[in-house]
C-alpha angles and dihedrals in degrees: 000000000000115000113243123241117259093228119036109191095185091065097027092238132141131189118225092213136014109312121236119220088268090062093247118117112263086241109038111194127207090219095050116137094205161201116171121123093264093047092051092045088060086062106032102029115190092006087078091065091076138057113268127254098033113202092032102058147048120206137206138176128229089272093208125128111251088238090064101255127120142118087302088065093058121082130200120242125229124198132204098215145032137034128232129187100032116143113268093248094051118091118224100245134139089253092055099039097071119134095242086063093061110115111225097171114123141179137201136188145088114251094349117047122216109208126210130188090216129025092254141111129172125250117249111296103194139142097338116118089235090061093048096045097047100031096115091057093046096044100041092044093050092046092051092047091048104237131119127266128208122221103207134217130297098021091131096041096057095042108108090198093056114111128208134197126232091277090057094252120138116251098168125036111169097172094048090047091050093053093048095045094048092057095041093052092065101030115105094218097238099069133042131014144204124256120198116199125219123203129168095284093044090052092050090046092056096241093150091053090048092052093046092051096044105032106019115196096341093101136058116234115218121199111209126217097163148295141246096261099066146352095231133070123287122282138200129186123229128189097196120090090203092053091046090055089048091055090047089054089050087061102258126135106251118190125231094029105255092204094058110105094222091052091049089053092046091050091048091053096042099253090117113042100181148352129242120225114207133194125220126261114253126221095036094130091063118081098179142020095269093054091045090052092048093049092047095048091048090055093047093047090052092052089051090050088055087059103258111150096182121054128167138182130222118202131177143219095299122141129279096276093058091044090054091049092051092051096044096044092046089051093047092047094048091235120184098226140004115202114202114197120196127205129309148022137070140206094201133032107311115164105266101221089047088052090049099044111020130091140001115311116243105257094045091049094045093049090054091047089058092050093047090048089056090053090051091050091050088051089059100258126136102239111228118241110265138214120197121213137175128101101346120150110141141059093250087058089054093050095045094047094047090048095045093052099037131169093015101049112083102168143011124236114219120188118169098022094059090051096058093076089058091057094044094046095047092051092051094044090049089059092054092044105037093167090060097037094114093045089049092047091237119165102188130086092193138009113275121232091257090064098037088057088063098042146307100230127058094246089053096044098050115055091199096049095111093041089059091043091053090051099049102026131246096278095049092047088079089067097048111101116228088240090065090053089049089052090050088055094048094048090047089054093047093047095047092047091050090052090053093051090047094048090050089054088046092242114136102183137032094252093059095059114101142163090273086074089069135070131188119249093206139021094250090061091047091051091050101044104024088232105137122253113255097263092043097048108110087350093140092051088049092053091049090056092051093048093053 
């Protein structure tokens, strides 16, 4: 067992002595004043299942396989000659093979291709308060950068302004409309796109029908099996008894029960601080693979009957059987994209110990997805385009994931990393507009030293300020949130860094990257992936050179 950390910031817990693998101190004292996880659970109960400060945080685990392998144990190759992936009319010369000339545009889809200027898409930004508060930054930034955004589950269900007909189907969805319209206003039409996820509650609420009627085929529908953070439905935390009762009336599971008299009293006196809203597990009607396939195909066929031309599937860090089902069903249904999310991180309120200990870590899951895709291809199936997700934040992550999953992976899904610009930008913008700080969700009264060292005016602080201004125009720049500019900067860094890795590997477009551009940093990784250890990679070719 892995020894627990003495201080766990995500839960706000601290062990007095050295923690045992259980999380208890090795010497647990009767007179202890706290505050280990078990001690605090005696006081707060189920609240201790979740990361603290909901609505202000995202959380993620180490995301490394317990055996010591992960994306950190893969290394990128560099080569001293050649150039692949240049346009046919471009000669392979030193003047042409500069890293700014690397083409990182990508596309995915079956009959209709969705194009992206960078091989990125957001994670699902759904009913969490973070997604709602910072949506303008996320959506406008993604639209300007030219990559797709995902509207996550439950957005309609938690919207107090949403209206439903007598059959329980949504007829008015202001928050969903706001999110869609914000992105579309700044998208150029050629690049990017909007995914809208459907879970059990969204299906019951008629979200697909609402989108079909109001937006036609403009959007991509994403069926959701799960995510890398947890193996149960999505949660949010609410600190209003009235809102908790509202969510209960909407048909959600709310824990503890807000209508129970003892819970009302406990909330009134501070014993209960908040309520957790849970979504339902999908796939529960199916007891075997054949029933699961039938149910899935029925859902896909219905969406196609509604007129949707682009349909995707998001699956989580389940085991190999579920991964195989996701790949096979997506292939049979001619889906446009399958996103495979490894353990474990969350943008909402996933249970922390589940995040830390549940599911298959990203690199292990993604390597298996590649191998299963090869089997599908050998069986005569058209493998669906894939997107890998799970703990990515840097350009080396992009390169490694694209190479590991090549040729099937077309884009990379980033969750938490693409949300950070929203936080940074809002905090800075709130300082410059103190009267709107609350509206902007700013948390700072003044610029910290870390920002002042960069600059003291927006155009000094953000390196891409004038690039964004040139794109949207001087008048429109007043409407661009600082968070969108921050996202522009981050994506520019990620894209440029990816180009540098690709140029070093002599690969000048996304399609030319392959697993031969990787090497294993240890033997465990080699044994798992089949990617040669560093000193064995291209060893035979090296010996041939020496023998000649």
